[in-house]
C-alpha positions as CSV (number, residue, x, y, z in Angstrom):
1,M,-12.9,12.7,-6.3
2,P,-10.5,10.0,-7.5
3,A,-9.1,7.3,-5.3
4,R,-6.1,8.3,-3.2
5,T,-3.9,5.2,-3.1
6,V,-0.7,4.6,-4.9
7,N,0.9,1.2,-4.8
8,G,-1.1,0.4,-1.6
9,F,0.1,3.5,0.2
10,A,-2.6,6.0,1.3
11,T,-2.3,9.7,0.5
12,F,-3.8,12.0,3.0
13,P,-7.1,13.7,2.2
14,L,-6.1,17.4,2.4
15,K,-8.8,18.4,-0.2
16,Q,-11.5,16.6,1.8
17,A,-10.2,18.3,5.0
18,A,-10.5,21.7,3.3
19,L,-14.0,20.9,2.1
20,G,-15.0,19.8,5.6
21,L,-13.7,23.0,7.2
22,L,-16.0,25.0,4.8
23,V,-19.2,23.0,5.5
24,S,-20.3,25.3,8.3
25,E,-19.5,28.7,6.8
26,P,-17.3,30.4,4.1
27,K,-13.8,31.3,5.2
28,H,-10.7,33.0,3.7
29,G,-7.6,30.9,2.9
30,Y,-5.5,31.9,5.9
31,E,-8.4,31.4,8.3
32,L,-8.9,27.9,6.8
33,Y,-5.3,27.0,7.1
34,Q,-5.2,28.2,10.7
35,E,-8.3,26.2,11.5
36,F,-6.8,23.1,9.9
37,V,-3.6,23.4,12.0
38,E,-5.6,23.9,15.2
39,A,-8.1,21.1,14.5
40,F,-5.8,18.5,12.9
41,G,-2.3,19.4,14.1
42,P,-2.0,16.3,16.3
43,I,-3.3,14.1,13.4
44,W,-1.3,15.3,10.4
45,K,0.6,18.2,9.1
46,A,0.5,20.0,5.8
47,G,2.4,23.1,4.7
48,R,0.5,26.3,3.9
49,S,1.5,26.2,0.2
50,K,0.2,22.6,-0.1
51,F,-3.0,23.7,1.6
52,Y,-3.5,26.6,-0.7
53,A,-2.8,24.4,-3.7
54,A,-5.5,22.1,-2.5
55,L,-7.9,25.0,-2.4
56,A,-7.0,26.1,-5.9
57,A,-7.5,22.5,-7.2
58,L,-10.9,22.3,-5.4
59,Q,-12.0,25.6,-7.0
60,E,-10.8,24.5,-10.4
61,A,-12.8,21.2,-10.1
62,G,-16.0,23.1,-9.1
63,Y,-16.0,22.0,-5.4
64,L,-15.4,25.5,-4.2
65,Q,-16.2,29.0,-5.4
66,S,-14.5,32.2,-4.1
67,T,-15.4,35.8,-3.7
68,T,-13.0,38.7,-3.2
69,E,-13.3,40.6,0.1
70,P,-11.6,44.1,0.4
71,Q,-9.4,44.8,3.4
72,E,-8.3,48.1,4.7
73,D,-4.7,48.9,4.0
74,R,-4.2,45.3,2.6
75,P,-4.8,43.5,-0.7
76,P,-8.2,41.9,-1.0
77,R,-8.5,38.3,0.2
78,K,-10.3,35.3,-1.3
79,V,-13.2,33.9,0.7
80,Y,-14.0,30.3,-0.2
81,H,-17.6,28.9,-0.3
82,I,-18.3,25.2,-0.7
83,T,-20.6,24.2,-3.6
84,D,-23.3,21.6,-3.5
85,T,-20.9,19.3,-5.5
86,G,-18.2,19.9,-2.9
87,R,-20.6,19.2,0.0
88,D,-21.7,16.0,-1.7
89,A,-18.1,14.9,-2.2
90,F,-17.2,15.6,1.4
91,T,-20.2,13.7,2.7
92,S,-19.4,10.8,0.5
93,W,-15.8,10.7,1.6
94,L,-16.7,11.1,5.3
95,Y,-19.0,8.0,5.5
96,Q,-16.6,5.6,3.7
97,P,-14.2,3.4,5.7
98,V,-10.5,3.7,4.7
99,T,-8.2,1.4,2.9
100,P,-5.5,0.4,3.3
101,T,-5.5,-0.1,7.1
102,R,-2.5,2.2,7.5
103,A,-4.8,5.0,6.5
104,V,-6.6,4.6,9.8
105,R,-3.8,6.5,11.5
106,V,-4.5,9.7,9.7
107,E,-7.5,9.6,7.4
108,F,-9.9,7.7,9.6
109,I,-9.0,9.7,12.7
110,A,-9.6,12.9,10.6
111,K,-13.0,11.6,9.7
112,L,-13.8,11.1,13.4
113,R,-12.5,14.6,14.1
114,F,-15.1,16.0,11.6
115,F,-17.9,14.1,13.2
116,D,-16.9,15.9,16.4
117,L,-16.2,19.3,14.9
118,L,-19.5,19.4,12.9
119,G,-21.6,17.6,15.5
120,L,-22.6,14.9,12.9
121,P,-24.5,11.7,13.6
122,D,-23.6,8.2,12.6
123,A,-20.0,8.0,13.8
124,E,-20.8,4.6,15.1
125,R,-21.9,3.5,11.6
126,L,-18.5,4.6,10.2
127,I,-16.7,2.7,13.0
128,D,-18.8,-0.4,12.3
129,D,-17.9,-0.2,8.6
130,Q,-14.2,0.3,9.4
131,L,-14.4,-2.7,11.8
132,E,-15.7,-4.8,8.9
133,V,-12.8,-3.7,6.7
134,C,-10.2,-4.4,9.4
135,R,-11.7,-7.9,10.2
136,S,-11.5,-8.7,6.5
137,V,-7.9,-7.5,6.4
138,L,-7.1,-9.6,9.5
139,G,-8.6,-12.7,7.8
140,E,-6.5,-12.0,4.7
141,W,-3.3,-11.8,6.7
142,E,-4.1,-15.0,8.6
143,R,-4.8,-16.8,5.3
144,R,-1.6,-15.5,3.7
145,D,0.4,-16.6,6.8
146,A,-1.0,-20.1,6.7
147,E,-0.3,-20.4,2.9
148,T,3.2,-19.1,3.3
149,Q,4.0,-21.4,6.1
150,A,2.6,-24.4,4.3
151,E,4.5,-23.5,1.0
152,H,7.8,-22.2,2.3
153,G,8.1,-22.6,6.0
154,D,10.2,-19.4,6.1
155,P,10.1,-18.1,9.7
156,F,10.9,-14.5,8.5
157,F,7.5,-14.2,6.7
158,G,5.9,-15.6,9.8
159,M,7.2,-12.6,11.7
160,V,5.9,-10.3,9.0
161,Y,2.4,-11.7,9.0
162,D,2.4,-11.8,12.8
163,F,3.2,-8.0,12.8
164,R,0.4,-7.4,10.3
165,R,-2.1,-9.5,12.2
166,M,-1.2,-7.7,15.4
167,Q,-1.6,-4.4,13.8
168,A,-5.0,-5.2,12.4
169,Q,-6.0,-6.6,15.9
170,F,-4.9,-3.4,17.5
171,I,-6.9,-1.3,15.2
172,I,-10.0,-3.5,15.8
173,E,-9.5,-3.1,19.5
174,W,-9.0,0.7,19.2
175,L,-12.2,1.0,17.0
176,N,-14.2,-0.9,19.6
177,R,-12.9,1.5,22.3
178,C,-14.0,4.4,20.1
179,K,-17.4,2.9,19.7
180,T,-17.7,2.4,23.5
181,R,-16.8,6.0,24.1
182,I,-19.4,7.3,21.7
183,Q,-22.0,5.0,23.3
184,K,-21.2,6.5,26.7
185,G,-21.7,10.0,25.2
186,V,-18.0,11.0,24.8
187,A,-17.6,12.7,21.5
188,P,-15.6,10.8,18.8
Protein backbone atom coordinates (compact mmCIF):
# COMPACT_ATOMS: atom_id res chain seq x y z
CA MET A 1 0.00 0.00 0.00
CA PRO A 2 1.31 3.48 -0.75
CA ALA A 3 2.55 5.92 1.89
CA ARG A 4 -0.18 7.81 3.68
CA THR A 5 1.27 11.24 4.31
CA VAL A 6 0.42 14.44 2.53
CA ASN A 7 2.46 17.56 3.25
CA GLY A 8 3.65 16.05 6.54
CA PHE A 9 0.13 15.29 7.74
CA ALA A 10 -0.77 11.68 8.43
CA THR A 11 -3.88 10.15 7.00
CA PHE A 12 -5.47 7.47 9.08
CA PRO A 13 -5.10 3.80 8.11
CA LEU A 14 -8.72 2.79 7.62
CA LYS A 15 -7.80 0.20 4.99
CA GLN A 16 -5.24 -1.38 7.32
CA ALA A 17 -7.80 -1.43 10.13
CA ALA A 18 -10.28 -3.25 7.88
CA LEU A 19 -7.61 -5.80 6.93
CA GLY A 20 -6.72 -6.34 10.58
CA LEU A 21 -10.32 -6.98 11.51
CA LEU A 22 -10.42 -9.76 8.92
CA VAL A 23 -7.23 -11.54 10.01
CA SER A 24 -9.08 -13.85 12.41
CA GLU A 25 -12.07 -14.75 10.26
CA PRO A 26 -14.25 -13.61 7.34
CA LYS A 27 -16.99 -11.10 8.17
CA HIS A 28 -19.72 -9.21 6.38
CA GLY A 29 -19.46 -5.46 5.91
CA TYR A 30 -21.89 -4.34 8.60
CA GLU A 31 -20.31 -6.71 11.14
CA LEU A 32 -16.86 -5.33 10.24
CA TYR A 33 -18.01 -1.75 10.65
CA GLN A 34 -19.61 -2.50 14.02
CA GLU A 35 -16.44 -4.23 15.19
CA PHE A 36 -14.41 -1.23 14.04
CA VAL A 37 -16.62 1.17 16.00
CA GLU A 38 -16.46 -1.00 19.12
CA ALA A 39 -12.73 -1.69 19.01
CA PHE A 40 -11.50 1.70 17.80
CA GLY A 41 -14.21 4.21 18.78
CA PRO A 42 -12.07 5.91 21.44
CA ILE A 43 -9.12 6.04 19.03
CA TRP A 44 -10.67 7.37 15.83
CA LYS A 45 -13.95 7.66 14.01
CA ALA A 46 -14.86 6.91 10.42
CA GLY A 47 -18.30 6.97 8.84
CA ARG A 48 -19.89 3.82 7.49
CA SER A 49 -19.74 5.00 3.86
CA LYS A 50 -16.01 5.73 4.19
CA PHE A 51 -15.48 2.30 5.75
CA TYR A 52 -17.39 0.55 2.94
CA ALA A 53 -15.40 2.55 0.37
CA ALA A 54 -12.21 1.26 2.01
CA LEU A 55 -13.50 -2.32 1.70
CA ALA A 56 -14.30 -1.80 -1.98
CA ALA A 57 -10.84 -0.33 -2.63
CA LEU A 58 -9.19 -3.25 -0.81
CA GLN A 59 -11.16 -5.73 -2.88
CA GLU A 60 -10.31 -3.89 -6.10
CA ALA A 61 -6.60 -3.98 -5.14
CA GLY A 62 -6.70 -7.73 -4.42
CA TYR A 63 -6.29 -7.48 -0.64
CA LEU A 64 -9.79 -8.87 -0.06
CA GLN A 65 -12.17 -11.25 -1.79
CA SER A 66 -15.87 -11.49 -1.14
CA THR A 67 -18.58 -14.09 -1.37
CA THR A 68 -22.32 -13.56 -1.33
CA GLU A 69 -24.31 -15.04 1.53
CA PRO A 70 -28.10 -15.35 1.23
CA GLN A 71 -30.30 -14.05 4.04
CA GLU A 72 -33.89 -14.93 4.76
CA ASP A 73 -36.28 -12.09 3.82
CA ARG A 74 -33.35 -9.78 3.03
CA PRO A 75 -30.99 -9.16 0.14
CA PRO A 76 -27.81 -11.25 0.12
CA ARG A 77 -24.83 -9.79 1.92
CA LYS A 78 -21.15 -9.68 1.05
CA VAL A 79 -18.77 -11.62 3.27
CA TYR A 80 -15.18 -10.41 3.05
CA HIS A 81 -12.13 -12.70 3.21
CA ILE A 82 -8.56 -11.43 3.51
CA THR A 83 -6.16 -12.66 0.83
CA ASP A 84 -2.53 -13.64 1.41
CA THR A 85 -1.55 -10.31 -0.17
CA GLY A 86 -3.87 -8.50 2.25
CA ARG A 87 -2.47 -10.40 5.23
CA ASP A 88 1.09 -9.55 4.17
CA ALA A 89 0.20 -5.87 3.73
CA PHE A 90 -1.43 -5.75 7.16
CA THR A 91 1.52 -7.44 8.86
CA SER A 92 4.00 -5.15 7.12
CA TRP A 93 2.02 -2.07 8.24
CA LEU A 94 1.56 -3.35 11.78
CA TYR A 95 5.26 -3.71 12.55
CA GLN A 96 6.39 -0.33 11.17
CA PRO A 97 6.74 2.74 13.41
CA VAL A 98 4.70 5.76 12.34
CA THR A 99 5.75 9.10 10.97
CA PRO A 100 5.12 11.93 11.47
CA THR A 101 4.95 11.82 15.26
CA ARG A 102 1.43 13.29 15.21
CA ALA A 103 0.38 9.89 13.79
CA VAL A 104 1.16 8.32 17.17
CA ARG A 105 -2.15 9.68 18.46
CA VAL A 106 -4.23 7.53 16.11
CA GLU A 107 -2.22 5.17 13.94
CA PHE A 108 0.29 3.93 16.50
CA ILE A 109 -2.40 3.46 19.14
CA ALA A 110 -4.45 1.53 16.57
CA LYS A 111 -1.45 -0.73 16.00
CA LEU A 112 -1.16 -1.41 19.73
CA ARG A 113 -4.89 -2.17 19.75
CA PHE A 114 -4.36 -4.82 17.08
CA PHE A 115 -1.58 -6.43 19.11
CA ASP A 116 -4.12 -6.69 21.94
CA LEU A 117 -7.11 -7.81 19.82
CA LEU A 118 -5.17 -10.44 17.90
CA GLY A 119 -2.94 -11.59 20.77
CA LEU A 120 0.18 -10.89 18.71
CA PRO A 121 3.76 -10.97 20.02
CA ASP A 122 6.42 -8.28 19.63
CA ALA A 123 4.51 -5.17 20.70
CA GLU A 124 7.69 -4.25 22.60
CA ARG A 125 9.67 -4.35 19.37
CA LEU A 126 7.24 -1.93 17.75
CA ILE A 127 7.47 0.35 20.79
CA ASP A 128 11.29 0.25 20.66
CA ASP A 129 11.22 1.13 16.95
CA GLN A 130 8.79 4.00 17.64
CA LEU A 131 11.00 5.23 20.48
CA GLU A 132 13.92 5.39 18.05
CA VAL A 133 11.86 7.45 15.59
CA CYS A 134 10.70 9.82 18.33
CA ARG A 135 14.21 10.28 19.73
CA SER A 136 15.41 11.15 16.24
CA VAL A 137 12.58 13.67 15.86
CA LEU A 138 13.41 15.17 19.26
CA GLY A 139 17.04 15.56 18.20
CA GLU A 140 15.94 17.25 14.97
CA TRP A 141 13.75 19.76 16.84
CA GLU A 142 16.59 20.50 19.26
CA ARG A 143 18.98 21.06 16.34
CA ARG A 144 16.51 23.33 14.52
CA ASP A 145 15.88 25.34 17.68
CA ALA A 146 19.60 25.90 18.21
CA GLU A 147 20.08 26.92 14.56
CA THR A 148 17.09 29.27 14.59
CA GLN A 149 18.21 30.93 17.81
CA ALA A 150 21.74 31.35 16.47
CA GLU A 151 20.57 32.77 13.13
CA HIS A 152 17.53 34.85 14.05
CA GLY A 153 17.12 35.00 17.81
CA ASP A 154 13.34 35.21 17.27
CA PRO A 155 11.73 34.19 20.59
CA PHE A 156 8.52 33.12 18.85
CA PHE A 157 10.26 30.26 17.07
CA GLY A 158 11.83 29.31 20.38
CA MET A 159 8.29 28.76 21.71
CA VAL A 160 7.38 26.69 18.64
CA TYR A 161 10.41 24.43 18.99
CA ASP A 162 9.87 24.19 22.72
CA PHE A 163 6.34 22.92 22.06
CA ARG A 164 7.57 20.39 19.53
CA ARG A 165 10.36 19.19 21.82
CA MET A 166 7.94 18.81 24.71
CA GLN A 167 5.50 16.92 22.49
CA ALA A 168 8.23 14.49 21.40
CA GLN A 169 9.39 14.11 25.02
CA PHE A 170 5.83 13.34 26.12
CA ILE A 171 5.44 10.68 23.43
CA ILE A 172 8.76 9.12 24.48
CA GLU A 173 7.63 9.06 28.11
CA TRP A 174 4.27 7.55 27.14
CA LEU A 175 5.94 4.88 24.98
CA ASN A 176 8.19 3.93 27.88
CA ARG A 177 5.11 3.58 30.09
CA CYS A 178 3.47 1.35 27.48
CA LYS A 179 6.58 -0.82 27.39
CA THR A 180 6.60 -1.11 31.18
CA ARG A 181 2.95 -2.15 31.19
CA ILE A 182 3.62 -4.87 28.63
CA GLN A 183 6.64 -6.09 30.62
CA LYS A 184 4.37 -6.37 33.68
CA GLY A 185 1.95 -8.50 31.69
CA VAL A 186 -0.66 -5.82 31.05
CA ALA A 187 -1.88 -6.08 27.44
CA PRO A 188 -0.85 -3.23 25.16
